[in-house]
BAKEMI-31446 format. One line per 8 residues: for each residue x, y, z of C-alpha. Coordinates in steps of 0.02 Angstrom, whole numbers, plus 50000, padded with zeros to 5 digits. Each point is the difference from the previous one (the first is absolute). Example, Ala and Ser with C-alpha at 12.3 -4.5 7.8 and 13.67 -1.06 7.14 Angstrom:
! BAKEMI-31446
50615,49775,50390 | 50069,50172,49967;
This chain:
! BAKEMI-31446
53241,52883,58585 | 50155,50054,49917 | 50013,50087,49843 | 50048,49874,49845 | 50063,50042,49825 | 49873,49910,49883 | 50112,49889,49867 | 49992,50072,49815;
49971,49914,49866 | 50164,50034,49905 | 49984,49866,49861 | 49949,50121,49870 | 50061,50165,50041 | 50132,49964,50133 | 50019,50196,50020 | 49837,50067,50026;
49919,50021,50162 | 49811,49982,50032 | 49921,50150,49917 | 50139,50054,49918 | 49909,50062,49846 | 50008,49894,49848 | 50137,50025,49862 | 49921,50131,49852;
49925,49898,49856 | 50112,49994,49847 | 49955,50152,49885 | 49911,49955,49843 | 50061,50068,49834 | 49917,50100,49914 | 49926,49952,49847 | 50056,50045,49840;
50185,50070,49958 | 50085,50018,49826 | 49948,49832,49933 | 49799,50041,50036 | 50022,50166,49903 | 50087,49903,49864 | 49850,49881,49983 | 49863,50130,49998;
50100,50111,49881 | 49995,49852,49887 | 49817,49962,50032 | 49959,50172,49942 | 50105,50000,49840 | 49923,49834,49982 | 49822,50074,49989 | 50055,50162,49899;
50066,49902,49871 | 49868,49881,49977 | 49881,50172,49998 | 50086,50089,49876 | 50018,49821,49884 | 49808,49977,50011 | 49980,50166,49947 | 50119,50031,49879;
49954,49863,49895 | 49823,50045,49999 | 50033,50153,49886 | 50090,49907,49877 | 49919,49829,49894 | 50096,49890,49884 | 49920,49988,49815 | 50001,49895,49852;
50089,50058,49859 | 49859,49993,49892 | 49902,50111,50138 | 50149,50115,49973 | 50003,49997,49807 | 49825,50045,50000 | 50002,50123,50117 | 50127,50089,49897;
49907,50008,49857 | 49852,50061,50088 | 50110,50138,50054 | 49998,49983,50201 | 50175,49989,50039 | 50090,50135,50046 | 50169,49954,50023 | 50112,49859,50021;
50165,49934,50052 | 50093,49855,49926 | 50164,49883,50048 | 50005,49865,49872 | 49837,49906,49975 | 49936,50070,50158 | 49887,50142,50002 | 49907,50115,50125;
49897,50163,49969 | 49856,50096,50061 | 49828,50022,49911 | 49924,50168,49973 | 49896,49941,50167 | 50154,49998,50100 | 49977,49807,50042 | 50173,49942,49976;
50025,49834,49913 | 50156,49855,49940 | 50007,49896,49873 | 50133,49889,49888 | 49997,50006,49854 | 50033,49831,49901 | 50151,49950,49885 | 49908,49931,49862;
49903,50176,49982 | 50011,50079,49847 | 49909,50136,49994 | 50019,50205,49966 | 49997,50036,50208 | 50127,50158,49958 | 49895,50070,49862 | 49848,49989,50079;
50068,50067,50162 | 50050,50145,49888 | 49836,50036,49921 | 49900,49991,50162 | 50140,50147,50085 | 50046,49865,50135 | 50132,50072,50108 | 50132,49856,50022;
50147,50001,50092 | 50162,49914,49967 | 50051,50000,50198 | 50023,49801,50061 | 49853,49945,50104 | 50015,49977,50176 | 49990,49849,50046 | 49901,49995,50173;
50086,49901,50133 | 49892,49874,50075 | 49941,49981,50200 | 50142,49921,50089 | 50138,50115,49914 | 49875,50168,50026 | 49993,49958,50171 | 50190,49935,50017;
50031,50170,49925 | 49907,50100,50132 | 50040,49909,50147 | 50206,50019,49936 | 50001,50173,50067 | 49906,49970,50159 | 50114,49876,50051 | 50147,50066,49960;
49945,50148,50132 | 49953,49853,50128 | 50159,49916,49986 | 50090,50173,50009 | 49902,50053,50159 | 50039,49817,50100 | 50179,50025,49956 | 50026,50171,50077;
49880,49969,50135 | 50111,49834,50052 | 50147,50123,49990 | 49925,50129,50108 | 49967,49850,50116 | 50164,49947,50007 | 50074,50178,50027 | 49858,50069,50133;
50003,49832,50109 | 49853,49906,50087 | 49934,49956,49836 | 49997,50168,49942 | 49810,50094,49960 | 49940,49853,49888 | 50073,49833,50069 | 50023,49915,50186;
50181,49975,50074 | 50039,49817,50056 | 49960,49983,50189 | 50145,50040,50102 | 50091,49827,50046 | 50111,49942,50145 | 50193,50015,49984 | 50041,49825,49954;
50161,49914,50063 | 50054,49826,50017 | 50034,49938,50178 | 50182,50007,49959 | 49994,50169,49952 | 49885,50067,50143 | 50080,50152,50118 | 49973,49966,50179;
50088,50081,50150 | 50166,49907,49973 | 50044,50095,49871 | 49965,50170,50078 | 50138,50049,50135 | 50050,50163,50096 | 49821,50042,50048 | 49959,49876,50135;
49884,50143,50103 | 49898,50008,49831 | 50005,49807,49979 | 49915,49990,50192 | 49857,50122,49945 | 49951,49900,49847 | 50016,49835,50079 | 49835,50044,50076;
49913,50005,49825 | 50067,49828,49940 | 49946,49935,50151 | 49801,50062,49980 | 50034,49932,49839 | 50036,49850,50047 | 49884,49986,50159 | 49860,50099,49988;
49898,49890,50108 | 50085,50063,50175 | 49987,50157,49942 | 49813,49973,49956 | 49992,49921,50175 | 50082,50138,50088 | 49903,50126,49929 | 50145,50084,49942;
50024,50086,49811 | 50139,50035,49904 | 50053,50143,49937 | 49889,50049,49823 | 50182,50070,49925 | 50157,50010,50041 | 50115,50155,49918 | 50187,49975,49968;
50101,50148,50032 | 50178,50032,49952 | 50123,50062,49914 | 50024,49942,49802 | 50094,49838,50005 | 49950,49945,50169 | 49917,49835,49954 | 49814,50056,50031;
49959,49892,49824 | 50100,49855,50062 | 49915,49993,50147 | 49833,49996,49942 | 50045,49859,49886 | 50085,49917,50152 | 49818,50032,50101 | 49903,49879,49836;
50135,49878,50000 | 50003,49960,50183 | 49804,49997,50011 | 49992,49900,49848 | 49879,50138,49915 | 49934,50070,49841 | 50109,50162,49990 | 49930,50127,49883;
50122,50125,49942 | 49951,50183,49932 | 50094,50170,49975 | 49893,50157,50057 | 50048,50077,49854 | 49928,49854,49880 | 49811,50086,50058 | 50043,50160,49953;
49932,50022,49830 | 49944,50126,49866 | 49810,49970,50017 | 49918,50028,50156 | 49940,49856,50097 | 50108,49871,49918 | 50115,49987,50167 | 49838,49987,50125;
49937,49841,49866 | 50168,49920,50012 | 50004,50010,50208 | 49827,49925,49989 | 50066,49870,49883 | 50162,49976,50113 | 49898,49959,50156 | 49863,49901,49929;
50138,49877,49940 | 50081,49976,50160 | 49831,49973,50101 | 49976,49871,49882 | 50146,49893,50048 | 50037,50066,50178 | 50107,49992,50101 | 50080,50112,49889;
50134,50152,50007 | 49999,50151,49911 | 50143,50101,49968 | 49995,50176,49943 | 50181,50071,49956 | 50038,50190,50014 | 49827,50053,50072 | 50041,50160,50023;
49956,50028,49821 | 49824,49979,50024 | 50004,50045,50183 | 50029,50165,50017 | 49922,50128,50095 | 49849,50015,49935 | 49950,50207,49931 | 50161,50050,49975;
50084,50109,49839 | 50020,49859,49913 | 49825,49942,50011 | 49864,50050,49863 | 49832,50006,50109 | 49871,49839,50014 | 50034,49918,49875 | 50197,49996,50005;
50037,49818,49925 | 50130,49978,50150 | 49871,50056,50126 | 49866,49888,49941 | 50119,49860,50016 | 50055,50025,50155 | 49823,50004,50060 | 49967,49838,49939;
50139,49927,50089 | 49910,50059,50148 | 49833,49935,49954 | 50088,49833,49956 | 50094,49987,50191 | 49834,50065,50090 | 49911,49842,49910 | 50122,49889,50095;
49936,49872,50132 | 50127,49929,50134 | 49954,49831,49915 | 50021,50025,49790 | 50189,49959,50040 | 50061,50128,49875 | 50161,50122,50070 | 50064,50152,49901;
50167,50029,50009 | 50076,50185,49933 | 50157,50055,49983 | 50062,50218,49993 | 50169,50087,50025 | 49875,50156,50042 | 49907,49950,50143 | 49970,50184,50060;
49903,50047,49829 | 49869,49889,50009 | 49815,50040,50034 | 49963,49965,50186 | 49851,49893,49948 | 50114,49877,49936 | 50088,49973,50175 | 49845,49997,50125;
49971,49851,50071 | 49889,49920,49891 | 50088,50023,49854 | 50196,49972,50007 | 49998,49959,50183 | 50192,49944,50022 | 50130,50119,49940 | 50173,49901,50004;
50139,50108,49977 | 50137,49919,49893 | 50168,50082,50021 | 50175,49963,49942 | 50078,49848,50078 | 50134,50017,50138 | 50167,49927,49994 | 49955,49831,50030;
49865,50014,49883 | 50122,50054,49867 | 50109,49840,50032 | 49819,49897,49994 | 49948,50068,49852 | 50175,49994,49886 | 49997,49802,50064 | 49825,49980,49903;
50067,50098,49861 | 50167,49886,49957 | 49897,49839,50061 | 50026,49983,49806 | 50163,50064,49972 | 50161,49917,50032 | 50106,50094,50113 | 50183,50011,50054;
50094,49930,50154 | 50044,50197,50029 | 49809,50065,49974 | 49942,50071,50192 | 49832,50050,49998 | 50000,50085,50155 | 50151,50120,49939 | 49884,50028,49869;
49855,50059,50097 | 50088,50100,50108 | 50058,50097,49864 | 49830,50023,49925 | 49876,50082,50134 | 49850,50056,49931 | 49997,49897,49859 | 49808,49914,49952;
49990,49830,49966 | 49979,50049,49807 | 50170,50088,50011 | 50093,49857,50083 | 49914,49879,49862 | 50078,50107,49875 | 50165,50002,50071 | 50014,49812,49995;
49956,49990,49841 | 50125,50124,49935 | 50116,49918,50082 | 49973,49845,49926 | 49976,50099,49833 | 50197,50064,50037 | 50042,49833,50029 | 49935,49896,49846;
50087,50168,49897 | 50162,49961,50087 | 49966,49793,49968 | 50028,49958,50177 | 49895,49856,50080 | 49941,50070,50140 | 49985,50182,50062 | 50134,50069,50122;
49989,50122,50102 | 50082,50114,49884 | 49860,49986,49874 | 49867,50042,50174 | 50126,50170,50029 | 50001,50043,49804 | 49817,49975,49994 | 49973,50094,50174;
50085,50154,49929 | 49910,49995,49818 | 49841,49974,50083 | 50057,50153,50134 | 50104,50122,49892 | 49965,49949,49813 | 50086,49942,49865 | 50174,50053,49958;
50025,50119,49868 | 50144,50009,49884 | 50009,50175,49999 | 50169,50086,49970 | 50011,50167,50116 | 50134,50126,49986 | 50132,50010,50119 | 49944,50168,50085;
49803,49944,50019 | 50056,49813,50055 | 50109,50092,50149 | 49841,50091,50035 | 49896,49850,50005 | 50128,49940,50117 | 49992,50122,50137 | 49822,49997,49964;
49977,49824,50063 | 50136,50030,50133 | 49912,50145,50078 | 49837,49880,50007 | 50107,49855,50078 | 50095,50109,50131 | 49869,50088,50071 | 49913,49827,50026;
50135,49930,50086 | 50017,50144,50103 | 49828,50035,50051 | 49952,49911,50177 | 49843,49873,49961 | 50026,49997,49814 | 49984,49870,49899 | 50159,49917,49960;
50080,49999,49817 | 49986,49855,49913 | 50083,50047,49820 | 50073,50162,49910 | 50015,49982,49807 | 50051,50127,49866 | 49927,49872,49879 | 49845,50091,49904;
49867,49886,50070 | 49802,50053,49927 | 49983,50176,49992 | 50137,50037,50116 | 50176,50041,49962 | 50054,49914,50169 | 49916,49938,50146 | 50006,49978,50201;
49919,49844,50061 | 49979,50024,50197 | 49876,49875,50090 | 49961,49964,50181 | 50067,49844,50107 | 49830,49973,50070 | 49817,50047,49920 | 49941,50155,50075;
49807,50048,50033 | 49990,50158,50077 | 50138,50154,49972 | 50053,50121,50115 | 50019,50200,49944 | 50186,49972,50028 | 50006,49871,49871 | 49893,50075,49878;
50114,50148,50005 | 50152,49890,49977 | 49916,49927,49849 | 49966,50176,49915 | 50190,50052,50060 | 50058,49822,49910 | 49903,50041,49851 | 50070,50178,49978;
50172,49943,50022 | 50025,49992,49815 | 49974,50170,49953 | 50078,50057,50145 | 50154,49926,49941 | 49986,50085,49839 | 49985,50156,50091 | 50148,49991,50120;
50106,49912,49885 | 49962,50094,49810 | 49885,50139,50051 | 49868,49941,49878 | 49842,49901,49994 | 49947,49885,49893 | 49831,49918,49932 | 50070,49849,50062;
49882,50015,50181 | 49871,50017,49898 | 49927,49828,50093 | 50089,50040,50178 | 49897,50160,49997 | 49835,49908,49976 | 50044,49893,50149 | 50043,50146,50114;
49856,50085,49960 | 49884,49849,50048 | 50071,49962,50147 | 49991,50179,50046 | 49812,50022,49955 | 49966,49852,50122 | 50108,50057,50145 | 49889,50182,49982;
49845,49953,49938 | 49948,49818,50048 | 50101,49948,50157 | 49985,50158,50111 | 50210,50026,50006 | 49986,50190,49985 | 49954,50136,50128 | 49935,50121,49881;
49896,49885,49919 | 49942,49904,50163 | 49949,49823,50019 | 49892,50004,49846 | 49970,49898,49843 | 49988,50144,49890 | 50058,49904,49833 | 49824,49903,49944;
50006,49827,49944 | 49871,49940,49845 | 49891,49936,50135 | 49983,50175,50060 | 50002,50074,49829 | 49856,49904,49952 | 49890,50068,50164 | 50060,50169,49939;
50094,50020,50162 | 50165,50106,49999 | 50092,50124,50106 | 49988,50197,49985 | 50136,50102,49908 | 50081,50057,50128 | 50032,49847,50073 | 50057,49937,49821;
50118,50146,49992 | 50055,49960,50173 | 50044,49828,49943 | 50097,50059,49853 | 50112,50127,50116 | 50026,49853,50109 | 50068,49896,49859 | 50090,50124,49954;
50109,50020,50158 | 50025,49803,50032 | 50076,50020,49824 | 50116,50133,50033 | 50062,49948,50188 | 50041,49821,49930 | 50077,50083,49832 | 50104,50092,50120;
50038,49871,50125 | 50062,49871,49825 | 50127,50142,49954 | 50048,50045,50145 | 50074,49807,50052 | 50060,49989,49830 | 50100,50134,50015 | 50072,49927,50162;
50032,49827,49928 | 50071,50066,49840 | 50137,49874,50016 | 49894,49857,49999 | 49878,50067,49844 | 50147,50000,49895 | 50067,49839,50067 | 49829,49918,49962;
49995,50098,49846 | 50184,49924,49925 | 49945,49845,50038 | 49847,50005,49901 | 50103,50065,49872 | 50096,49862,49991 | 49886,49847,50031 | 49853,50087,49939;
49901,49871,50110 | 50035,49975,50199 | 49906,49878,50101 | 49952,50055,50181 | 50171,49935,50101 | 50097,50093,49855 | 49902,50160,50029 | 50019,50019,50176;
50198,49953,49972 | 50009,50132,49872 | 49922,50122,50130 | 50084,49941,50134 | 49884,49990,50098 | 49953,49826,50094 | 49841,49911,49965 | 49981,49942,50151;
50009,50156,50096 | 49883,50076,49899 | 49879,49869,50022 | 50021,50016,50195 | 49956,50175,49977 | 49856,49951,49912 | 49931,49885,50141 | 50014,50146,50112;
């Protein structure tokens, strides 16, 4: 007889399989708190004042004025205090008394007191407060201290989060959005392969029965790894929007607090709330903040708050069963530094790499971000996409917004192609600066940028020169923009050497023409150093170092791995050799093509900015021939 899957009763809890552990009972609030403390203080002081009032009044009695006169005559009064007709005194046996002298009394009290040698004090008689007044006066300082304590504790709670040391934070709530504002895959473009992987998660959340009948289990966690701005958070929201389930969003930095244990408590509360409304999605952004390899130099031992928070996340994910309907999505741009326990099967089972979009993806992203922007008829988004290789979705969104701002600034009804081009220059090159340079420095800057541009035109396979300007932008006195015609994902040694030669073109031009080197090559040298370090120490492009990855990354540093000192010395020697060879070639090419360099610099001094066609025309180099040489 074939095995059949028994039906499950999901009327109350549709996301729990048979035998699954029941949800944890709600934690009982501990009795007490600051209200109980205030009530206890009031009770203590009431009892204390009752006792003091009872025993204090027992030593003092009120007597008649007749009795007082007789005691004075008998010489039994030791001293008295008087204020008006009120008399308070003490007998010779220590008994205290009070009395009131009648207004019609016509006796010789002063003479009798003097005769009996009674001490008379003219100080006013202190009126004893009533019981209620005494109680209020006694409680006032304590009440002020309690109120001050409550105020400070609440301020600390607001500053520390999670309810601070004294209170409790409100439980996490899912991100509430209306149906019209819900993010879906229609709002995501340029990463179709990633959408395909996440569609499995959406289908599981929509149709869990099909997976249960087949005995399949969905990943407990999905890790979105990629550079900043590639749309990882947008993808997580789109998954929740497509599935129509609650979406809990938190940043990993929110779990890290000064007080040890607060982060772990927040993690428990977040997962408990998600289980209550399952199916649900928990999204943790920048998980590398707490998910770095444990035991590194940043750790402070077993009681480190970051490690305790990470351990709690691992424990909570281990506690998931396939029927709970809670999926954790995390995002990071440093997947290489994550703890292996976090990325093993059973935790984040599926790692999805989110890369910058290709040309078609960039065009689709631009269309999404310009849906609400009125575009002129001359706008060509495909052309913009071709000139923006390597840009992420966030950068393209910023580009569209900058173009809209420029159109508003110029009071145009629609965004034109010129607005998009200028916005792209602003994003890539920086904003223009109104800087007046001396003629000699302006001439040196023209030759510097001409050196970059000319070597980029002469080097086979180098990226085409798109624009050359000596107008100061950002921190630079001039800019040469070179971008490839098509997206590149792997680089040859010849291409990288061409990049180094082009970057050294500015310094080489200053050396060839003026015989000096200025500080304007600082950013060029940083770029050159990074490329040469990668060639010699990471990509195996040096025969002396060999096919080794001698330069450790952050993940290797966390594990304590590093190359031997002799290997690092070899890497440094090879870096110097590569850069020196490229610099010699740059100087030699500029000397051989000195007329082209002079012509390009003269055109820059005259026009300040040269577009692609103008730059190639001024240098006397056909653009088509250069492109054909690059294809070879």
